N, C-alpha and C positions, 0 to 999 in steps of 0.2 A: 025937559028932563027925564020924563018917564022913558024916552027911548033909550037915553044915556044910563039906565039904572038896570042891574041883572042883579037877583037875589038868590043867594044858596037856599036849596031847599030844606030849612030846618029840622023838618018831619024826618027826612030821610037819613039822618045821622050825620056825623062828622064826617067834611070832604078830606081828603087826602092827598089829592094832587091838584095842582094847577100849571099849566103850561110846563110840565115836563117836572115840576118843583113840587117836591115832597112837602105838605102843610100838616097841621095839626089842629082840631077845632072845626068850628063852623066859620064862615068868611061870608062877608057881603062884600061885592066890587060894585065899583063904578065902572063901567066900560064905554069908550067912546063908540063913534062906528067905526073909525080906523082900528085896525087890530095893531098899529105899532107902538102906543103905550103898552099894551099887555107883554108884547114881546119884549121892551124895553124892562118893564118889571121882571119877566121871567130872567132874562140877561142878568139883570142886580143880584137876583137870589144866587145864579149859577155864580157867579163870581164871587159871592160871599162864601159858597160852599167851596169852590176852589181855593180862595185864600186859607179857609179853614184848615185844607186838606195840606196844603202848602206849609203852614205855621205848625202841622203837628210834625210833619216830615223835618223840618227844621230841628223843631226840639228834641228831635230822636237821630238828627243826623251821625251820630258814632256810628249807627248800624245800618245806614243807607247804602244802596247800590248806587252804581253811577246813574241810573234811570231817575231814583229818586233824588240825586244831587242835582239833575238837571232840571227837575221841576222848579225849583224856585227861580233859574235863571230864565223863563221864559218870556220876560219882559225886558231881558236886556237888548239895546240896539246894537248888538255886534253878532260876530260870526257864531259864538257860543249861544248866544238867543236863538237864532236861525235854527241849529242842532236843536237845542230844546224845543221848539215849538213844532218843529219835524216830528220829534220822537213820541210828543204829548198826542199825538192824533194817530201815530201807527200803532195799532193792536198788535201788530206781529213783531213789534221792536223786541229784544233781547231784554227784557227788563231785569232778569235775576245774574244778568252775565256780570264777571267781574274779570274779563279779559280783553285785553285791546284787541287781538286778533280774531276772537269770535265775533266783537262787533262789526269790526272793520268786515270780514266775511260776508257778515249779513247785508251791510250795505252794499257790498260789491255785486250780491247775487241778486239787487234790485237796479243796479246800473247805476248806483248813486256817480254824481260827475266828479271830477278831482277837489272842486271847489268845497263839496259837501265832506268829502272823506278829510280835507285839510280843517273844515270847521270842526270836526269831530275829533280829530286829534288834537287841536288846541284847546278844545274843552276836557278831554281826557288827561292831557300834561296839568291843566290847571286843578283838575280833582285829584291826580297823584300827589301834587305838591301840596295841595291843603291838607291829605289824608294820606300821608306816604306808606303807613303801615297797612291799609285797609285791603290792598291786592296781593293775592299769592302770587309770587314770581313764578314764572315759567317761561320756555323758550319754544320756539319753532326750528323744526329740521330745515334747512336749505335745500335739501336734496328731496325727500319723501314728505315734507309737511307737516310730519306727526308733531304733537305736542309733547314735551319732554320735561322731567321734572330738572331742573337745575344741576341735581347730583349726576344725572346721566347725560348732561351736553357738553359738547366740546369745541372749543373755539380752534377753528382751524385756518390755515392759509397757504396758498400754493407758493411755493420759491420760485415758480417761474412766470406766473403772472401776477404774483403779489395780491390775489383776491383774497377774501375773507369770508369764512363759511360758520355756521352752527351747524354741526352733524352730529347722532347719535355713532354709537361704535360701529353699527353695521355699514353705515352710508360713508363714515371714514375709509372703512376696508374697502368698499367700492371705488372711493376716490382715489385710494394709494395706488390701485391698480392701473390707474392711468395718467397720473402726476406724482411729483414730489410733494409731499404734504407734510407739515408739521403742524402740531395739535398740544393743546394744553386744556385741563378743565375750565369750564365756562366759570363754575362755582367760586366765587371771590374775586373773580376780575374786577380791576378799578381802572378809572380814566388812566392814571400814571403808566398803568400793564400796556393800555393801546397806543398811548405817546412812545412807549420804549419799542414798539413793534415798527413803529415809523421810522425811529432813530436807527435802531440798531438791525432789522430785519427787513427795511426798506419797502414796508408793507403799505400799501396805497392810502395816502392822507385822506383823500375822500372815501374810501373805504371804511377807515376807522370811524371818520365823522357819522357817515350812515349808520353803522353798526351801534355805535353811541346813543344814537338817537332810539334805535330799535329796543335797546336794553332798557332805556329808560321808559320806552311804551309799555313794556312787558313786566317792570316792577324790579328788574335785577339791579339796576343804578338809581340812585336818588336823580328827581329832576332836577333840582339844584343841589350843585356839588360846592361845597365850599371848600377854601384853600387860599393861595396867593397867586398872583399875577407877579412873573420872575421877568427881569431883564438880563441876559448874560450875551457876553461880547465875546466874540473870537479876537484874540490878540495878534492874529495873522493877518486876518481879513478886514478886522474891525467891524465888520457885520453883527448887528443886534438881533438876539432871538427873543419873540416876545411870547411866553409860555404860562403854561399853568401847570400847577400842581396842587394835590389836596394833601400833600404830606410837607416835609421840610425841603426848602429851596436848596441848600446845601447838599442835599441826599440827590437831588435831581441833578445838581450841577456835576456832581460825581457819576452818575449814570450816564451823562451825555457826554461826559470827558472820554468813558472808555471807547466812545464810536467816533472820536473827533480826534484827526490828527493834528491838531493845534492845539495850544492851552487855550483853556476858557476861563472868563472871569466874571463873576456876579456882580451886577452893577447895583442892584435895588429890587425889592418886592414891595408890592401892595396888596393887602388884606382884601379878600373878596371871594364872589363866585365865579363860575367858570364863564359866565354870561359877560362878565368885564373884559375877558380876554378877547372875547369875540367883538367888542367893541372897539378895541385899541386897534385891533387888525383892521376893522373899516376905517376907523380914526387916521393910520396911517398907511392906508393900502396903497396909496402911489409912490410911496418908498418900499415896497414890498422887494425882493429878489427871488426868493423860492419858499414855497411853505410859510414857517413862522420866522423867518429869517428877513432882516430888514436892513437898508441903506442908513449907516450912521449919521443921517440927515440934522442938521443943526435944530431943527424943530423937537426930534423926537430924543435928541440928546437934551434939550430944555427941560422938554416934559420929565425925563429921567431925574434930572438933577432937582427941579421943584419938588416932585415928589419925597424925594430924599430929605430936603430942606424943612419939610412938614413935620417929619417925625421928631 
């Protein structure tokens, strides 16, 4: 027992630290010959200190940065948890940044793999969904890479290649010397506007989906867009369009009709977020004709009939 006991020197005054952990007052420790119990004791104190810091951050979450939001996620057994654990031990992580592109640029500079970037993106979108008003919206120029105020950013597309760009005025003028470019202000852009570009201006559907994701990551468009999924049929070909609008389906029908040579008919709608549209595209993927247009297969017609009967 004598060998297992160690007494603090009471006459030397209060001890202030044990195993890297702050203490107050005099301490008497029983320390076995193995150092493992002391290490476990230090770890236990560290975990309590960490949990206290996390709880404090949770209590003040309304003013937290993305990094502070990440801290309570470190025990999650998923990709967001992976990002949180990496960020906690990285002293150079941009802890005060509230911009996706700035943090992504930092990760790229250290050679982060695509899986790490995707994990960060997943966490960032979850963060934006929980706190949609916390991030100041900005855009980044496709040509020069400069950060732009939304009021100064332009959405542009090539009439020849149907590519989409985010540009400032100077870069737009540069592009217009080389290609026939059309543009509009980025401020106030909606999902429906992007859909109309695909329908009326034949802009790349893949390009609009990629742009929509960027605008979400930049805080320009909400992560979750509420509205309704609509089913519109061409009376000539009988093909059915499964689309989404954040406005009125009747207004969307009118917009589509101007770019369609045959009469269109609205078959029905389902209220819900834009993600529901994608799930239906996947569900009926084997009947897809082109883009959002599907073969009027009995399975699809039965589904539309069923949802209308539920109303």
